[in-house]
C-alpha positions, -999 to 999 in steps of 0.1 A, spaced: 380 2 -106 406 -27 -108 428 -7 -132 426 24 -109 435 3 -79 463 -14 -97 477 20 -108 475 34 -73 492 3 -58 520 4 -84 525 42 -80 526 40 -42 550 10 -43 573 28 -67 573 59 -46 579 40 -14 608 22 -31 623 56 -42 617 69 -7 637 41 9 666 47 -15 668 84 -6 658 83 30 679 105 53 669 113 89 684 148 86 664 159 56 632 179 58 600 166 43 604 189 13 639 178 6 630 141 10 601 147 -14 624 162 -40 648 133 -38 622 106 -40 605 123 -70 639 125 -88 646 88 -82 610 79 -92 614 97 -125 646 78 -132 630 45 -124 600 52 -147 624 55 -177 641 22 -171 614 -2 -184 611 17 -216 649 17 -221 650 -21 -217 621 -26 -242 636 -2 -267 670 -20 -264 653 -54 -270 636 -41 -302 669 -27 -316 686 -61 -309 658 -79 -327 664 -56 -357 701 -63 -356 709 -27 -345 735 -36 -319 751 -2 -316 717 15 -312 706 -12 -287 736 -5 -265 725 30 -258 691 23 -241 704 -9 -226 732 10 -209 706 32 -191 696 8 -163 732 -2 -153 741 35 -153 711 42 -132 720 15 -107 756 28 -105 743 63 -100 721 52 -71 749 32 -55 772 62 -58 745 84 -42 741 60 -13 779 60 -7 786 97 -13 753 111 1 756 138 -25 721 143 -40 731 172 -62 756 149 -80 731 122 -84 705 146 -98 729 162 -123 741 128 -136 706 114 -138 692 144 -157 723 145 -180 718 108 -189 681 112 -198 690 143 -218 720 129 -238 713 92 -243 683 99 -267 705 122 -287 732 95 -290 705 70 -300 692 93 -326 727 97 -341 732 59 -341 699 54 -360 705 81 -386 685 112 -375 651 124 -364 630 104 -388 651 73 -389 651 71 -351 614 76 -349 619 110 -331 635 92 -301 650 125 -290 616 134 -275 627 113 -245 651 141 -236 621 162 -227 617 141 -195 647 159 -181 631 195 -179 597 180 -170 613 162 -140 631 194 -131 599 214 -130 584 190 -104 613 187 -80 639 214 -87 641 251 -85 628 274 -112 664 283 -122 674 247 -127 642 239 -146 650 268 -170 686 255 -173 675 220 -182 649 232 -206 675 253 -224 697 222 -226 668 203 -241 663 230 -267 701 229 -274 699 191 -279 671 194 -304 688 222 -323 721 203 -324 702 172 -337 686 192 -364 719 207 -375 736 173 -379 706 154 -392 716 159 -429 751 146 -424 740 113 -408 736 80 -426 698 76 -424 697 40 -434 692 14 -406 679 -21 -402 646 -12 -385 616 -28 -403 586 -6 -410 566 -22 -381 594 -15 -356 598 21 -369 561 27 -366 559 11 -332 588 31 -319 572 63 -332 541 56 -311 562 46 -281 584 77 -284 552 98 -281 534 77 -255 565 70 -233 575 106 -224 538 116 -223 531 88 -198 559 99 -176 547 135 -178 513 122 -168 527 103 -138 547 134 -127 517 157 -130 494 132 -111 521 131 -84 524 169 -84 487 173 -81 485 147 -53 512 165 -33 495 198 -40 462 185 -28 478 170 3 495 203 11 462 221 6 444 197 28 470 202 55 467 239 53 429 237 54 431 213 84 454 237 103 431 266 94 401 248 108 421 240 140 431 276 144 395 288 139 382 262 163 407 274 189 397 310 184 360 300 187 369 281 219 387 309 237 370 340 224 335 353 219 322 344 185 318 380 174 354 388 184 367 356 168 349 365 135 366 399 134 401 383 140 394 357 112 386 386 88 421 400 93 417 425 122 450 425 140 437 438 173 403 445 188 396 473 214 359 481 222 345 503 249 313 493 267 295 517 290 275 491 310 288 456 315 290 431 344 318 406 352 314 375 374 344 362 392 340 326 406 367 312 429 366 277 445 368 277 483 392 252 499 408 241 466 442 238 483 428 213 508 409 195 482 440 192 460 459 176 489 432 150 492 429 141 455 455 129 430 465 154 403 445 134 378 414 134 400 417 172 407 421 181 370 392 158 361 370 174 388 378 209 376 372 199 340 339 184 349 328 216 368 340 240 342 324 220 314 290 224 332 297 261 338 303 264 300 269 250 294 253 273 320 269 304 304 257 292 270 222 288 281 221 323 296 237 340 266 268 353 285 304 351 275 331 331 293 362 352 295 388 329 310 396 300 333 427 299 354 434 272 379 402 271 400 390 305 388 362 311 363 354 345 348 322 354 329 310 387 314 275 399 303 269 429 281 299 421 258 303 419 230 265 423 226 250 450 247 222 439 270 203 458 297 200 429 321 237 423 323 239 422 361 207 402 365 219 377 339 251 370 359 231 367 392 211 339 375 243 323 362 258 324 397 227 308 413 226 280 388 264 274 393 258 273 430 229 248 426 251 226 404 279 226 429 256 216 458 242 188 438 275 175 425 291 178 459 264 156 474 269 130 447 306 126 453 305 132 490 326 164 491 317 199 498 321 220 466 318 257 473 326 288 453 328 324 461 310 346 435 317 383 430 300 406 404 312 440 393 293 463 370 303 494 352 321 506 320 348 484 305 372 481 276 376 447 259 410 443 242 423 414 221 458 421 207 495 414 208 518 395 185 513 361 199 
């Protein structure tokens, strides 16, 4: 648990640091994410470069040590140039080129693949980073460049002086490090990619639930279910339905007596109770507009007592208004009208 928490804290701190470096108010979230990931990848390489340089210095391989030890100053210079020029594409190209070419130079300085403990594997970080935060075309380009670096290294390997001052323990340690280092960075990048993918999925799922809740709130459940299934429009004919129209009496006078907040609160309270009444009687709320409330019976489910059901709904609404009006000391009255006959229910349009 402690290790997991430490890892999460370190990763979040590094990403926040990278985010501060690349922050630009005009960038979209996606662009900002790409920039931060690119800087994060570059930063993750830096500790290994310092450690590798120190090992080469201890082994008296000064020329070889200068290659990884030059990485961090070059990284800092690249970041400063990026902050001054505001040209991310230049920063990204220079950074990927450094991570690609420096391992090749180090391999040459140490005498080839085996003598350098396969240090050229570090060049793989360039296409791996491009996969996470660049386009498919750029990812393919950098992978092709990596393949070219490896092929070139193989071609010149036989012509290099393979003797160096590295003791066996250092050579073996560097072999392990050259495998674990790029693998660890790949792991970090994949974890980051999965986290961002999960976050994006959760956001999409959240918006889907919100949309479905909105549909369920404004449409009958049967109609909402059909729209969720992909039906673009709904048009159904019903031979026998009834529609109840309720309109508040004296709402203009009441609105003049109450503040806007009080008026909205009162209407919300009334219509919330009306929603409960319609639910209890199994009828469908069609709409609310201002102080008007519309309910239908016989849609979308056919029922023989559609008119009687709405009469009962209207009576219960009236009783509630009488009771609530007495409680607040105001007369609350509504006109109710019911119309029965054939109808067509339509849900459609482009938004």
